[in-house]
N, C-alpha and C positions, 0 to 999 in steps of 0.2 A: 890712265883715266885721271882726269882733274875734276875737282868739285869746287865751285865758287858759291859762297853764301854772301848775299848782299843784305846787310842789316841796316835799316834806317834807325837813327837815334830815337830814343823814347821821347815822350812829350816833355817839352821844356817849359820853364817858368818865365813869365814876363813880369814877375813881381818886382824885380829890382831894376828900375828904369835907368839907373846909373851904369849898369853893366853893358858892355858891348855885346853884340850878337854872339861873338865868339865865346864869351865868358858866361853865357846864360846856363844855369844849372837845370837839372830835371825838376819837374814839379812832383807833387805827391803821386799822381797817376803814373808818371814816368818811372818813379822809383818802385812802383808796384808792377808795371807792365814789363820792364826789362827782365827781372827775375822770372816772371811768368813765361815769357818767350824762351828764356834759357831752360826752364823746366820742360817745355815742349820739345826743345831740341834734344834734351836728354831722353825723353820718351821716344824720339825718332832715332835714337842711338847715333847721333851726330858725334863724330870724333874729328876735332880740328888739329891741324899741324901748326897753324899760324892765325893770329888775329891781328889785323892792322886797322887802326882807328884814325879818323880825322883828329886834328888837334883841338877841336872845339870841346869845351867842358862837357856839354851834354852828350857828345859822341863817346868820349873817353869813359864817362860814368856808365853809359849804356854798355859799352864793351866790358867794363870791369864787372858789372852785375851779371851779365850773361856768362862771362868766363868763370866766375865763382860757381854758378850753377853747373857748369860743365866740368868742374874740377880742374880748371886751368889757373895757374898762378897769374894773377893780374899783372905782376911785374914782367911777364913775358909778352904783354901786348905791345906791339909796335905802334908808334904814333908818327903819323906823317902829316906835316903841315899842309902839303900840297893837296890832300884830300878834302880840305875845307874849301868849299865853293869851287870845286873842280868842275870843269866842263866835261860833258859826256865823252867826247872823243879822247880827251886826256885820261879819263878814268878807264876807258877801254885799253888804251896803251899801257896804263899803269898795271892793269890786270894781266895783260899779255907779257909784261916784263917781270912777273913774279918769279922768284927763284924756283927752278924746276925740282929741287929736292923736296918741296912741299907739295902735297897732293890735295889737301882739303884746307882751303883758306877762306876766312871770313873778312870782308871789308865792311867797316862800320862808318857810315857817312850820312849824306844829306840828299834830299831831293832838290832839283829835278833829276840830277845826274844818275842816281841809283835806279829810279823807275825807267828812265830812258835806256840805261845800259841793260837792265833786265829785258826790256822789249827788243833791244838790238840783238841779244843773244837767243832769247827764247823763241822756239819755233811757233808758239801760240801767239806771241806779240799782242796780248790782250790785257795787260796789266795797266789799268787806268792810273793807279796811284798806289805806291807802297806807303801805307799809313805809318805813323810813328810806332816804333818797335816792331814793324813788319819785317819779314825776312823772305827772300827769294833764294831758292837753292837750284843751282844749275849744274849738271854734270856734262863733261865734254869727253868725247871718245878720241883722246889724243894723249901723247906722252909729254908734251912741252906746252907751257903756258903760251908761248908765241903762236901756237896752232889753234888756240880756242877761237871759235867763231859760231855764227848761227848755223852753219852747215853741219857741225858735229856736236851740237848742244841738245840737251834734253832738260825740260823743266821737271825737276823732282817734286817741288812743292812751293807754294806761296802761302804764307801763314802770318797771322797777326793776332794780337791779344784780344781783340773784340770777339774772336771766335770762342774764347774761353771765359769771358766775363759773364 
């Protein structure tokens, strides 16, 4: 069994016009929402083997805040440049190439690829948009990441901070 958590970065700030999109930090709401969704994952008893984040500042910060809530050392978060602005098909291939020794993996990144990938795998295919700090959890009835597909997937939950504000 494999479980994939797709977490969209929390709300980012547009306050610093001199910063590139890649370097934008979280805004106040984002710094509140990321720990909130982390706490909800704790309530759901989520146990992660691996967190991999886009290299964008807002994604790394979101991953760090969620990891802290889950009791995971932020130093253990993997950062992958390729997850920033990745195409959906490339994100699918990235997920299917995850190391098989990990069973519960969280990818922290961006739309539209996260929402499109969630719908690609989910049997329901009805997620219009993963909002900021939203998370989709999918389980796959298989032993290898290369085998994950819509045919062996189950949507476990789709959650976001607005449900708790």
